[in-house]
C-alpha positions in Angstrom: 0.0 0.0 0.0 1.3 3.4 -1.0 2.4 5.5 2.0 0.6 8.8 2.6 2.5 12.0 2.9 3.8 13.3 6.3 1.4 14.8 8.7 3.0 18.2 8.6 2.0 18.7 5.0 -1.3 17.0 5.0 -3.5 20.1 5.1 -1.2 22.8 3.7 -3.8 23.7 1.0 -6.5 24.0 3.6 -4.6 26.0 6.2 -3.2 28.3 3.5 -6.7 29.3 2.4 -8.9 28.9 5.4 -6.6 29.8 8.4 -6.4 33.4 9.3 -2.7 33.1 10.0 -1.8 32.0 6.5 -4.5 33.7 4.4 -4.0 37.4 4.0 -7.3 37.8 2.2 -9.2 36.1 5.0 -7.2 37.9 7.7 -8.1 41.3 6.2 -11.7 40.0 5.9 -11.9 39.2 9.6 -9.7 41.9 11.1 -11.1 44.8 9.0 -8.0 46.4 7.4 -10.0 48.4 4.9 -13.1 50.6 4.9 -15.3 48.0 3.2 -14.2 45.2 5.6 -14.8 47.6 8.6 -18.3 48.1 7.3 -18.8 44.4 7.1 -18.9 44.3 10.9 -22.2 46.2 10.7 -23.6 43.0 9.0 -22.4 40.9 11.9 -25.4 42.1 13.9 -27.6 39.9 11.8 -25.5 36.9 12.7 -24.9 35.6 9.2 -21.1 36.4 9.0 -20.5 35.0 12.4 -22.3 31.8 11.5 -20.3 31.5 8.2 -17.0 32.0 10.1 -18.0 29.4 12.7 -19.0 27.0 9.9 -15.6 27.5 8.2 -13.7 26.9 11.5 -15.9 23.7 12.2 -15.1 22.6 8.6 -11.4 23.1 9.2 -11.6 21.0 12.4 -13.5 18.2 10.6 -11.0 18.2 7.7 -8.1 17.9 10.1 -9.8 15.0 11.9 -10.6 13.3 8.6 -7.0 13.7 7.4 -5.7 12.4 10.7 -8.0 9.3 10.4 -6.9 8.8 6.8 -3.1 9.1 7.5 -3.1 6.6 10.4 -0.8 3.7 9.4 -0.1 0.3 10.7 2.8 -2.2 10.4 1.0 -5.3 9.2 -1.9 -6.1 6.9 -4.0 -7.4 9.8 -3.6 -4.1 11.7 -4.4 -2.1 8.6 -7.5 -4.1 8.1 -8.5 -3.6 11.7 -7.9 0.1 11.4 -9.9 0.2 8.3 -12.9 -1.5 9.8 -12.6 0.5 13.0 -12.1 4.0 11.5 -14.4 3.6 8.4 -17.7 4.5 10.2 -16.1 7.4 12.0 -14.7 8.7 8.7 -18.1 8.3 7.0 -19.8 10.2 9.8 -17.2 13.0 9.5 -17.7 13.2 5.8 -21.4 13.5 6.3 -21.0 16.2 8.9 -18.6 18.1 6.6 -21.2 17.9 3.8 -23.9 19.2 6.1 -21.7 22.1 7.2 -20.9 22.8 3.5 -24.6 22.9 2.7 -25.3 25.2 5.7 -22.5 27.5 4.5 -23.9 27.4 1.0 -27.4 28.2 2.3 -25.9 31.1 4.3 -24.3 32.3 1.1 -27.6 32.0 -0.9 -29.3 33.9 1.9 -26.8 36.7 1.7 -27.1 36.8 -2.1 -30.9 36.7 -1.9 -30.9 39.6 0.6 -28.5 41.5 -1.6 -30.5 41.0 -4.8 -33.8 41.8 -3.0 -32.7 44.9 -1.0 -30.2 46.6 -3.3 -32.2 47.0 -6.5 -35.4 48.2 -4.7 -34.0 51.7 -3.7 -31.1 52.4 -6.1 -33.4 54.5 -8.4 -33.5 57.3 -5.7 -29.8 57.2 -4.6 -28.7 60.1 -6.8 -29.9 62.7 -4.4 -27.5 61.7 -1.6 -25.2 58.9 -2.6 -22.1 61.1 -2.9 -22.4 62.1 0.8 -22.3 58.6 2.2 -18.7 58.7 3.2 -18.9 62.1 5.0 -22.3 61.7 6.8 -22.8 59.4 9.9 -24.5 56.1 9.4 -28.3 56.2 9.8 -29.5 54.6 13.0 -33.0 54.0 11.5 -33.8 50.3 11.3 -33.6 48.9 7.8 -36.8 47.7 6.1 -38.0 44.2 6.8 -36.1 41.7 4.6 -38.0 38.8 3.2 -36.4 35.4 3.5 -35.3 33.8 0.3 -37.1 30.7 -0.9 -35.7 27.2 -0.7 -33.1 26.6 -3.3 -30.2 24.3 -4.0 -27.4 24.7 -1.5 -25.2 27.5 -2.9 -23.6 25.7 -5.8 -24.5 28.6 -8.3 -21.5 30.6 -7.1 -19.0 27.8 -7.6 -20.4 26.7 -10.9 -20.8 30.3 -12.2 -24.6 30.1 -12.5 -26.6 33.1 -13.6 -29.9 31.8 -12.4 -30.7 35.0 -10.5 -30.6 37.3 -13.5 -34.3 36.8 -14.3 -35.3 37.8 -10.8 -33.2 40.9 -11.0 -34.5 41.9 -14.4 -38.1 41.3 -13.2 -37.4 43.5 -10.2 -35.9 46.2 -12.4 -39.0 46.1 -14.6 -41.2 46.3 -11.5 -39.1 49.3 -10.2 -39.3 51.0 -13.6 -43.1 50.5 -13.8 -43.4 51.7 -10.2 -41.3 54.8 -11.0 -43.4 55.5 -14.2 -46.7 55.1 -12.3 -45.4 57.4 -9.5 -44.3 59.9 -12.1 -47.7 59.8 -13.8 -49.5 60.1 -10.5 -47.3 63.0 -9.4 -47.9 64.7 -12.7 -51.6 64.3 -12.4 -51.5 65.5 -8.8 -49.4 68.5 -9.9 -52.3 69.7 -12.0 -54.4 70.4 -9.0 -52.2 70.6 -5.8 -48.7 71.7 -6.6 -47.7 72.9 -3.1 -48.8 69.7 -1.4 -47.0 67.6 -4.0 -43.8 69.6 -3.5 -43.9 69.0 0.2 -44.7 65.3 -0.2 -42.0 64.9 -2.8 -39.5 66.7 -0.6 -40.3 64.3 2.3 -40.1 61.4 -0.1 -36.7 62.6 -1.4 -35.4 62.9 2.2 -36.6 59.4 3.0 -35.2 58.0 -0.2 -31.8 59.7 0.5 -31.7 58.0 4.0 -32.7 54.7 2.5 -30.2 55.1 -0.3 -27.4 55.7 2.2 -28.5 52.7 4.3 -28.8 50.4 1.3 -25.5 51.6 -0.1 -23.9 50.8 3.2 -25.5 47.3 3.1 -24.3 47.0 -0.6 -20.8 47.8 0.4 -20.9 45.4 3.4 -22.4 42.5 1.4 -20.8 42.8 -2.0 -17.2 42.2 -0.9 -17.6 38.9 1.1 -19.6 37.4 -1.8 -16.6 37.5 -4.1 -18.6 37.3 -7.3 -18.4 39.3 -10.5 -22.1 38.8 -11.2 -23.1 41.3 -8.5 -21.0 44.1 -9.9 -22.2 43.5 -13.4 -25.8 43.5 -12.2 -25.4 46.7 -10.2 -23.8 48.4 -13.1 -26.5 47.1 -15.4 -29.2 48.2 -12.9 -27.8 51.8 -12.8 -27.6 51.9 -16.6 -31.2 50.6 -16.8 -32.4 53.2 -14.3 -30.6 55.9 -16.1 -32.2 54.8 -19.4 -35.6 54.8 -17.7 -35.1 58.3 -16.4 -34.0 59.4 -19.9 -37.1 57.8 -21.4 -39.2 59.6 -18.8 -37.5 62.9 -19.6 -38.1 62.3 -23.3 -41.8 61.5 -22.7 -42.1 64.6 -20.6 -40.6 66.7 -23.4 -42.9 65.1 -25.9 -45.9 65.9 -23.6 -44.6 69.4 -23.3 -44.3 69.8 -27.1 -47.8 68.3 -27.5 -49.1 70.8 -24.9 -47.5 73.6 -26.8 -49.1 72.4 -30.1 -52.4 72.2 -28.3 -52.0 75.7 -27.0 -51.1 77.0 -30.4 -54.1 75.2 -31.9 -56.4 76.6 -29.2 -55.1 80.1 -29.8 -55.7 79.8 -33.5 -59.3 78.6 -32.8 -59.7 81.5 -30.4 -58.6 84.0 -33.0 -60.9 82.3 -35.5 -63.8 82.4 -33.1 -63.0 86.1 -32.3 -62.9 87.0 -36.0 -66.1 85.1 -36.7 -67.8 86.8 -33.7 -66.8 90.2 -35.1 -68.3 89.2 -38.4 -71.4 88.0 -36.8 -71.7 91.3 -34.8 -71.3 93.2 -38.1 -73.9 91.0 -39.7 -76.3 91.6 -36.7 -75.8 95.3 -37.0 -76.5 95.2 -40.7 -79.5 93.1 -40.1 -80.8 95.5 -37.5 -80.4 98.3 -40.0 -82.1 96.3 -42.6 -85.0 95.5 -40.2 -85.4 99.2 -39.5 -85.6 100.0 -43.2 -87.6 96.9 -44.3 -91.2 97.3 -45.2 -92.3 93.7 -45.4 -93.5 92.0 -42.2 -92.5 88.6 -43.5 -89.0 89.8 -44.3 -88.7 91.3 -40.8 -89.7 88.1 -39.1 -87.3 86.2 -41.3 -84.5 88.5 -40.5 -85.4 88.5 -36.8 -85.2 84.7 -36.8 -81.9 84.9 -38.6 -80.7 87.4 -36.0 -81.8 85.2 -33.1 -80.1 82.2 -34.6 -77.0 84.3 -35.1 -77.1 85.5 -31.5 -77.4 82.0 -30.2 -74.6 80.9 -32.4 -72.6 83.9 -31.1 -73.4 83.0 -27.5 -72.2 79.4 -28.2 -69.0 80.8 -29.7 -68.5 82.9 -26.6 -69.0 79.9 -24.4 -66.6 77.9 -26.5 -64.1 80.8 -26.3 -64.4 81.0 -22.5 -63.9 77.2 -22.2 -61.0 77.4 -24.6 -59.5 80.2 -22.5 -59.9 78.0 -19.4 -58.3 75.1 -21.3 -55.4 77.4 -22.3 -54.9 78.4 -18.7 -55.0 74.8 -17.6 -52.6 73.8 -20.4 -50.3 76.7 -19.5 -50.2 75.4 -15.9 -49.6 71.9 -17.2 -46.7 73.2 -19.4 -45.2 75.0 -16.5 -45.4 71.9 -14.3 -44.0 69.8 -17.2 -41.2 72.3 -17.5 -40.5 72.1 -13.8 -40.7 68.3 -13.9 -38.4 68.2 -16.9 -35.9 70.4 -15.1 -36.1 68.2 -12.0 -35.6 65.1 -14.2 -32.7 66.8 -15.9 -31.1 67.5 -12.5 -31.8 63.9 -11.4 -30.3 62.6 -14.7 -27.2 64.8 -14.1 -26.9 63.5 -10.5 -27.3 60.0 -11.7 -24.7 60.4 -14.4 -22.3 61.8 -11.7 -23.3 58.9 -9.4 -22.8 56.5 -12.2 -19.3 57.6 -12.8 -18.6 57.3 -9.1 -20.2 53.8 -9.1 -18.1 52.9 -12.1 -15.0 53.8 -10.1 -16.3 51.8 -7.1 -17.1 48.9 -9.4 -13.6 49.0 -10.9 -12.2 48.8 -7.4 -14.6 46.0 -6.5 -13.7 44.2 -9.6 -10.1 44.3 -8.7 -10.9 43.0 -5.2 -13.2 40.4 -6.6 -10.5 39.4 -9.2 -8.0 38.9 -6.3 -10.6 36.9 -4.4 -11.4 34.9 -7.6 -7.7 34.1 -8.1 -7.5 32.9 -4.5 -10.7 30.9 -5.0 -9.4 29.5 -8.3 -6.2 28.4 -6.6 -8.2 26.9 -3.7 -10.5 25.2 -6.3 -7.4 23.7 -8.0 -6.1 22.4 -4.7 -9.5 21.0 -3.8 -9.8 19.3 -7.2 -6.3 17.8 -6.8 -7.2 16.7 -3.3 -10.5 15.3 -4.6 -8.6 13.4 -7.3 -6.2 12.1 -4.7 -9.0 11.1 -2.4 -10.8 9.4 -5.3 -7.6 7.4 -6.1 -7.3 6.5 -2.5 -10.9 5.5 -2.4 -10.4 3.3 -5.5 -7.4 1.8 -3.9 -9.2 1.2 -0.6 -12.1 -0.4 -2.6 -9.6 -2.7 -4.3 -8.1 -3.4 -0.9 -11.5 -4.1 0.5 -12.3 -6.5 -2.4 -8.9 -8.2 -1.8 -9.7 -8.4 1.9 -13.1 -9.9 1.1 -11.4 -12.5 -1.1 -8.8 -13.2 1.7 -11.6 -13.4 4.2 -13.3 -16.0 2.0 -10.1 -17.9 1.6 -9.5 -17.7 5.4 -13.0 -19.0 6.0 -12.2 -21.9 3.7 -8.9 -22.4 5.5 -10.7 -22.2 8.9 -13.2 -24.8 7.7 -10.4 -27.0 6.5 -8.4 -26.5 9.7 -11.5 -27.2 11.7 -11.9 -30.5 9.9 -8.2 -31.3 10.2 -8.4 -30.3 13.9 -11.3 -32.7 14.4 -9.5 -35.5 12.6 -6.3 -34.7 14.5 -8.2 -34.7 17.8 -9.6 -38.1 16.9 -6.2 -39.5 15.9 -4.4 -37.9 18.8 -7.1 -39.2 21.1 -6.6 -42.7 19.9 -2.8 -42.2 20.2 -3.2 -40.8 23.6 -5.3 -43.8 24.7 -2.7 -46.1 23.1 0.1 -44.3 24.9 -1.8 -44.5 28.1 -2.2 -48.2 27.6 1.5 -48.6 26.8 2.4 -46.5 29.8 0.2 -48.7 32.0 1.9 -51.8 30.5 5.4 -50.4 31.1 4.4 -49.4 34.6 3.4 -53.0 35.2 6.6 -54.2 33.6 8.6 -51.8 35.8 6.8 -53.1 38.9 7.5 -56.7 37.8 11.2 -55.8 37.2 11.3 -54.1 40.6 9.9 -57.3 42.2 12.5 -59.4 40.3 15.2 -57.0 41.3 14.2 -57.4 45.0 14.3 -61.2 44.5 17.7 -61.1 42.9 18.9 -58.8 45.7 17.7 -61.3 48.2 19.5 -64.1 46.3 22.6 -62.0 46.1 22.5 -61.5 49.8 22.0 -65.2 50.3 24.9 -66.0 48.0 27.0 -63.3 49.7 26.2 -65.0 53.1 27.1 -68.4 51.6 30.3 -67.0 50.2 31.2 -65.6 53.6 30.4 -69.0 55.2 32.6 -70.7 52.6 35.4 -68.2 53.2 35.0 -69.0 56.9 35.0 -72.7 56.2 38.1 -72.3 54.0 39.8 -70.4 56.7 38.8 -73.1 59.2 40.0 -75.7 56.8 43.3 -73.9 56.3 43.7 -73.8 60.0 42.7 -77.4 60.3 45.2 -78.2 57.4 47.9 -76.4 59.2 47.1 -78.2 62.4 46.7 -81.5 60.7 49.9 -82.2 58.9 49.2 -85.8 58.9 46.4 -85.6 56.5 48.0 -83.4 53.7 46.8 -85.4 50.8 43.2 -85.6 52.1 43.3 -82.1 53.1 44.8 -81.2 49.8 42.0 -82.9 48.0 39.5 -81.3 50.3 41.2 -78.0 49.8 41.1 -78.5 46.0 37.4 -79.3 46.3 36.8 -76.4 48.5 38.7 -74.2 46.2 36.7 -75.5 43.3 33.5 -75.1 45.2 34.5 -71.6 46.3 35.5 -70.7 42.7 32.2 -72.0 41.5 30.4 -70.1 44.3 32.4 -67.0 43.4 31.6 -67.5 39.7 27.9 -68.0 40.4 28.0 -65.0 42.7 29.8 -63.0 40.0 27.3 -64.1 37.4 24.5 -63.2 39.7 26.1 -59.8 40.3 26.5 -59.2 36.6 23.0 -60.3 36.0 21.8 -57.9 38.7 23.8 -55.1 37.0 22.4 -56.0 33.6 18.9 -56.1 35.0 19.5 -52.7 36.7 20.8 -51.3 33.4 17.9 -52.7 31.6 15.5 -51.3 34.1 17.1 -47.9 33.9 17.0 -48.0 30.1 13.4 -49.0 30.1 12.6 -46.3 32.7 14.4 -43.7 30.6 12.6 -44.9 27.4 9.3 -44.8 29.2 10.0 -41.4 30.6 11.2 -40.2 27.2 8.1 -41.6 25.5 5.9 -40.0 28.1 7.7 -36.7 27.7 7.4 -36.9 23.9 3.7 -37.7 24.3 3.2 -34.8 26.7 5.1 -32.5 24.3 3.0 -33.7 21.4 -0.2 -33.2 23.4 1.0 -29.7 24.4 1.9 -28.8 20.8 -1.5 -30.1 19.7 -3.2 -28.0 22.3 -1.2 -24.9 21.3 -2.1 -25.5 17.6 -5.8 -26.0 18.5 -5.8 -22.8 20.6 -4.0 -20.9 17.8 -6.6 -22.1 15.2 -9.4 -21.3 17.6 -8.1 -17.7 18.2 -7.6 -17.2 14.5 -11.0 -18.5 13.8 -12.5 -16.1 16.4 -10.5 -13.1 14.9 -11.7 -14.0 11.4 -15.2 -14.4 12.6 -15.1 -10.9 14.3 -13.5 -9.4 11.2 -16.2 -10.8 9.0 -18.9 -9.8 11.4 -17.5 -6.2 11.6 -17.3 -6.0 7.8 -20.9 -7.3 7.4 -22.3 -4.9 10.0 -21.3 -1.6 8.2 -22.6 -3.1 5.0 -26.0 -3.8 6.6 -26.0 -0.3 8.0 -25.1 1.2 4.6 -28.0 -0.7 3.0 
């Protein structure tokens, strides 16, 4: 098995990007070395950044524990297998806990992104009136508007995969804001026709509120944009400002068109008024002529006819006067409308200029944010490369461990077969050794009986030897007595000599028989000792064989129990995994 790297270098990629001691970017993020990072601590009041930092530290601890479990090594294959079966459930639980922490961190990130996308675009359309004074004025202590919680989504993988799934929400919100702004402009223009002073006071209050909200939202934007580390937010904010600027330009263009239409309507009404005035003068002249004609007319029918014509002309003239008065009123109304439209156009031009100035400032801020985000993306890219390399290494180790597990399974099967064979051989050996033990016990019993018989014979021979020794002593005494008698009896030399020869022969025979008995006793003793030694040696060999057999049986029994425990420990995680 390939050795893992030393423990000092096992998590250099993790410590270099997560630890505050080794990561300058994270250290500046947490310690607040710039204005934007200092403003990030205003966001800590909501608890999100603290939870994200705690999750990162917990993930660091879990990674170190997992690496410590992975890098534990053993000397033998059995110890490695034991470590594998012992540490595998703990490692699986740590991986699951790490995945849960990662999902929680991703959900926190999604929540921050959702709050950013929901709260930033809603009030940027009114930030031109006070956005340039954010750095010099103190922060508003008014509580921010209630933030709606983002809906359930997948756990934060959009950022790592470069997803743009939130663009439609932002565009829809921009459309809603534009339509809201247009409707507010229309309503304000309609209200301006009747109540200009009240509208001015209300718009002034609205401008003050919007300036405060813009300052607050800008502060939230600056505190939330930097930890995100995504280019998408900067592009969306820039696009949002451009869209709002285009909407205001369209509104200004519509106001100008309305003003031109109002001017044309005023010109038309003036022309109609002049036409009505000229026609009224003509009608008055005709009425005067008719009155003169009536005075000079003689015919009654002609007078009545002229009177009717004069009456109709007078009614027509009265209608023209009424129309003239209504036209004059309309002209006054349209003049007021034109004046209001001019004031609205001037205000819109001022707002457009402020937004253009604000847009240039925002472009500079966006460039700075892009540089910061670029640095963060570089760090994230390096970390991603390290993570991918580590994932590849872990995948290789996993494949190797799976192969090792398969090999261990095969070896376990082979060991089970060996255990069965050893058990059968053990049973056969126990039967054979039992028969041999019984046979050896019978032989030992026979040899014990033989030894007892030899002991009894030895006692008999000892008694005979003592009897012969006593007889020899008696013969020696007789020989001495005979010698004395021979010396005393010189007269019987020949007889004594014959007796002496006979006694010598008898003594020699007795001595020979005694010597033979002694040699026989010695031989019997040697034979008894040799048999005792052979019996003792055979008994010792049998005891040693029995002891070795017991040792082998105990060894096979312990190996069988270890193998049974290993197979049971392997089957138990498999059942849990199912």
